[in-house]
N, C-alpha and C positions, 0 to 999 in steps of 0.2 A: 504493500500500500504506500509506504514511504520508503523508497528504495535508495535514494541518494544519501550521501553522508551529510548530516545536518550540523550546523555550527551551534554550539551551546552558548548560553542556556536557551531552552525552548519553553514557550508558553502555549498551552493547549486550552482553548476555551469554547464553550458552547455558544451558539448564536440563536437568539429568540426572534420573535416577530415584532416586538415593539408595538407602538400604537400607530395604526395606519395614517391617522391625521397628523401625527407628530413624530414621524420616523427620525428626523434629524435629532430631536431632543431625547427620544426614548430608545433609540437604537444606535445610530452612528456615533453620536457624541459619547455616550457611555462606553461603547466599544473602543473608541479612540483613547479614552482615559485609561481603560484597562491595559491597552497595549503600551501606552506611554509611561505607565507605572512600572518601570524596570527597563533594563537594557537587554534585548532579546536577540539572539543569533537567528532565531526562526520562530514564527508564530503559526500555529495550526488552528484553523477555524472549523468547528463542528456544527454545521447547520442541519436542519431538516430539509426534505425535498422542497418544502414550501419556502424556506428562507435561504436556500442556496443562492438565489439571485442577489439577495441583499449582501450575502457574504462575499460574492464575487465583486460586487460594486465596491464594497469596503476595501477589498484587496487592491482594486484599481486606485482608490483614493490614497492608499498607503503604499504607493509604489516603491518608496525608498526602504521599506521594511520587507525582508525576506518572509514570504507568507505563502501558505498553501490552504486549500479548501477541501475538506473531506466530508461530504454530506452523508447523512444516514441513507443507505441505499434503498430502503423501502419507503414508499409513500405512506404517510400515516404512522411510520415507525417511531416518531417522536413521542407517541403515547404508549408505546410498548417497552417496558423497562428491559426485557430480555433482548429485544432487537437492538436497543440503544447500547446495552452493555456489550453485546457481541461486537458491535462496530467500534465502540470506543476502546475496548480492550485490544482489538487488532491495531488501532491507530497508535495507542501507547506502546504496544509491543514493537511496532515499526519504528517509532522514535528511538526506543532502546536499542534496536538492532542497527540503527543508523550510526551508532557510536556514542550516543549520549548515555550518561549514567543516570540512575534514578534521582540523584541529588541535583542534576542539571535541569530537571523538568518541574514545571509548576502547572497545576491544573486549576482552571477557573470555572466553577460550576454555577455562576450567578444566573445566567440567562437560559431560556428555553423552558421546556415543560418540567414538571416535577420528576417524571420518569427519566428525562435526560440528565438532570442534576444528580439524582440518586445513582444512575448508571455510571456517570463519570467518577463519582466518589468511590464506588465499589471497584471500578477498574483501577483507580489509583492505589487504593489500599491493597488490592490483589497483586499489583505489580511492584509494591514496595515503594511507591512515590511518596517522599516524606512531606511535600509541601502542597497543600490545597489552599485555595483562596476564594473569596466571594466579596461582592460589593454590597455594602449596607449604607443606610442613611435615613434621613427623615422621610416618613411615608405620607403621601398625599391621600386624598379621599378615595382614590381608586385602589390604594394599597401598594402602589409602586413607589420606588424611590424618587423623591423630588429632585429634578435636575439641579446640579450645583451643590448638593449636600452629600454626594457620594463619598464613601470611605471604604478603602480596601482592607479587609480583615483576612488574616492568615490562619489556617488550621494545620496543625502538625499531626501526622498520622503515625508517629512512632509508637504511641501507646497502643493503638489498635493493631498495628503490625506485630508488636511484641506479644500482645495477648493471643493473636492468631497463631504465632509461632509456638507459644507456650502450650496452647491447646493441641497443636499438631504433635508437639513433642510428647505430650501425655498419651496420645493415641499410639505413637511409635513405641513408647515404653510398654504399653499393654501387650504389644506383639513381640517384645523382647529385642527390638532394634536399638540396642543401647548405643552402638557406635553412631548410628544416624542421629540420635538425640544429642550426643556430644558434639557432632558436627553442626547440627541445626542451631544449637545454643552456644556456639563457639565464641561469640562476641563478648567483650567485657563491658557489661552494662552498669557496673558499680558506680561509675562517675557520670552516667548519663542523667542530666538534670531534667530531661523531659519525661522520665518514667517515674511512676509512683514507687515509693520505697518498698512496699510489700511485693509488687510485681518483680522488682529487681532481686529481692531476696528469694522468691520462689524460682526465678530463672536460674540464679546461681546454685541454689540448693538442688534443683532437679538435674542440672548438668553435673554436679558433684557426685550424686548417687548413681547417675547413668554411667559415669566413668568407672565407678567402683563395681557396679553390676556387670559392666562389660568385661572387666578383668576376671571376675568370678566366672562368668559364662564361658570364657575361653581358658579356664583352669589356671589362670595366673593368680593363684591364691595369695602369694606373698604381697603383690601389689594391691590386691583387694583388701587384705588385712591392714596394710599400711594406710590405705585410703580411709577405711573406717576410723582408724586412730587419729587421723589428721583432719577430720571434717571440721569446717568452720561455719557451716550454714545448717546445722542439724535441726533447728527448730522450725524451718520454713519449707520442708519437703512436702509437696502437695500429696494429698491422699489419693490412692492407697499405696504410695511408693515409699513410705517411710521405712527405713531399716529397723528391724526389731533386734532386741538384745540376743534373741535366739539365732538370728541370721549372723550377727557379728561373731558370736561364740562358735558357730558352725564353721565359718570361714577360718577362724583362728585355729580350730582343731585340724583343719585340712592342711595347714602349713607345717604341722608337727610331723615331719617325715621320720625323724629318728634315725637310728643306725640300722642298716639292713642286717647287720650281724646279730642284732637283738630280735630274734624271731617273733617273740610275743608282741613287741612294740610294732614290728613291721606288719604282722597280721592285723593288729588293731587299726593301723593306718589304711591298709588295703580295704578293710571292711567299710571304713568311712568313704574312701574313694569310690567304691562300688555304688554306694547309695547316691552320691552326687552325680556319678556318670549315668545312673538310671534316670534321674530327673532330667539330666541334659538330653538323654535320648528322647524323652517325652516331648521336650521343647522342640527338638528337631523334627519330630513327627508333626507337631502343631504347625510348623513353618513349611511343611512339605519337603523337607530335606531328608528323604527316606534313606538314601544311601549312607548319609552321615549317621542317621539313627541306627541303622543296621550295624555299623562299625562299633558304635558305643555298646549296643546290646552284646555283641560278640566279646567285647573287652570285659564287660561285667561277668559274663559266663567264665571267661578265662581267669578273672580275678578271684572268683569264688574258689576255683580249684587251687589257685596259688596260696590264698590265705589258709585254706584247710590243710594244705601241705605244710605251711609254716607252723601250724598248730602242732604238727608231728615232728618238728625239728628238722624239716627238709626244705631247701630252697630249690624251686624248679629250675632256676638258672645255674645251679651249681650242685648237682647231685653227686655225692662222693662215691667213687668206685668201691671203696673199702667198707662202706656201710652195708651190713648184711641185708637190709630191706631192699636196697638198690640192686644188690647182686641177685637176690631172689627174683626181683622184677625183670632184670635182664634175662635171666634163665627162662622166665615165663614167656617173655616176648619171643625168645628163640624157639621155644617149643611151639608157639602159635604161628611161627613163621611171619611174625609182624615186624615192622621196622624197629630195629633195636636202638638203644641209646648210643650216641656217638660221643665217646670220651675224648677229651682234650689231653694234651701232654701233661697238663696239671693233674689229671686224674679225676676231673669232674665232667659232667655232661648236662646239657639243657634238655628239658622236656617240654614239648608243645602241649596245647590245650587237651588234646585227646589222650596223649600219653599220661598227663597229670591225672586225668579222670580215671584211667585204667589203673594207675599206681594207687590212687586212693581206694579204689574198689579192692585191689589186692591187699591193702592194709586193713580192710574191714570197715572202711568209712562208707556209710550209707549214701553219702553225697556223690560217691563215685558213679553209682548207677544213674542217679538223677542227672548228673552232668553229661554222661554219655547219651542218655535219652534226649535231653534238651539239645545237645549238640547235633545229634542225628536229625532232629526235627527242624531246628532253626539255623544251625550254623553250616550245614552241609552246602557245599557250593559257594561258600563265602569268598573263596579265593578267585572265583570267576568274576567278582564285582569289578567295576571299572576303576575303583579306588585302590584295588589290591593288585591283581595280576591280569584281570580279564579285559575284554574290549567292549563290554556292554554293561549298561546300568543293571545291577543285580537286584536291588531291593525295590526300586521304583515300580516295575511292572506289577508287583504283588499288591500294591496299594497300602493303605494305612492299617486296615483291620488286622492282618497277620502280625504287623509290628506291635500294635497295641496289645494283642494277645501275648506276644512274646515278652513284652515288658511286664505284664501282670504275672506271668510265670516266674520271671526273674525276681520280681518283688516278693512273691511267695517264698522263693528259695532263700532270699536274704533274710526274711523274717524267721523262717524255719531255723536258719543257722544261728540267729541272734535276735531275740525279741526287741532289742534296742533299735534295730534297723527301721522299725515302723516309725518311730519318732524322728530318726535321722532323715528318712526319705521325705517325711512331711516338711521338715525345715528346708531341705534341698529344693522341694517343689515351690517354696515361697518366692523363688526367683521368677516364677511364671505369674505375671499379673493379668493374664488374659481372662481369668475366671473371676476376678474381683471387681 
């Protein structure tokens, strides 16, 4: 619509009808005052089909001023707010695309129908134009401004735009798009005198917790824990996104990795990780990231075998050849003509998910059979997934239902292992705000 590069600043204003018997006083003179109030690189007139002739005549009169006329394309459209908005929004977009910034544009919505004025304001706020203005003055008997008393008043849109962005950020938070919230609310509004104090505090507080939740969501527990400890806007987080003490304690426990050589400590840490991973898998299903959800489910299944093995004093990544239980298992695999453990020069071997499950069964752990059964049902073919070794999306074609069923089975397994898992999973799920 406006293709050429425009010289800033740009004034965009609606054109009304004026009074037919006094066009000079009620239309052309006020328009001239509007244009002359400021130094403009370009002026865009927005008339209706009915007033486009007046706009073109005014452009001729103001030949020294760079000016263009962009009439509403539909006859009678000046009384349809949707038609007006669609047209004005395209015009404002064209001005922005011509190289002008939002700060370079001023919108004057004084003239024209109420639909035209409302549409121009909405287009300005929607495009982030910070300056709107209108002409006011003493009113005559007909309700119009008395010629000679005109005063130009400016309206700032920063508050409306900030509230719009804050509401959008809240919607993104509900869907777990924490990085998007951090990006949307990246500006430093602390010193912006145009915004109310409470809005600034909510803005900063939501950005703060979004960054913390983003770290938690991508398993960066150390940074999330540090973020909780260093919060400075803790009293202004909009509901329902306020962190609870349970959430803070949970993240802190996830940072306590401990020493892998301490098998009891490591088993306890893996139990906590499994609960957090399970909740993460649910969020990936919610977002339609089914392949990612499948990987998390597989890892939970693997973790269960690992921490059950740690309970018995064995590390699946370093099974010692000299341990009688390991030797018996190696003999068992040989008799079954199954893939045997591959020992390193150090005398230790690593066992994969299925071997761990079979070793647990050999040791009399009832979870061995459960892990083998679940692995056969849900993990078979996992290596064919596009994120592992395969060439096609593995989980996506199956849809959400099988994954949700798999998550329920894993949840039951974790709770069967340790009844504390129920509470842990509940806290881990508190990162999903889509249900509150």
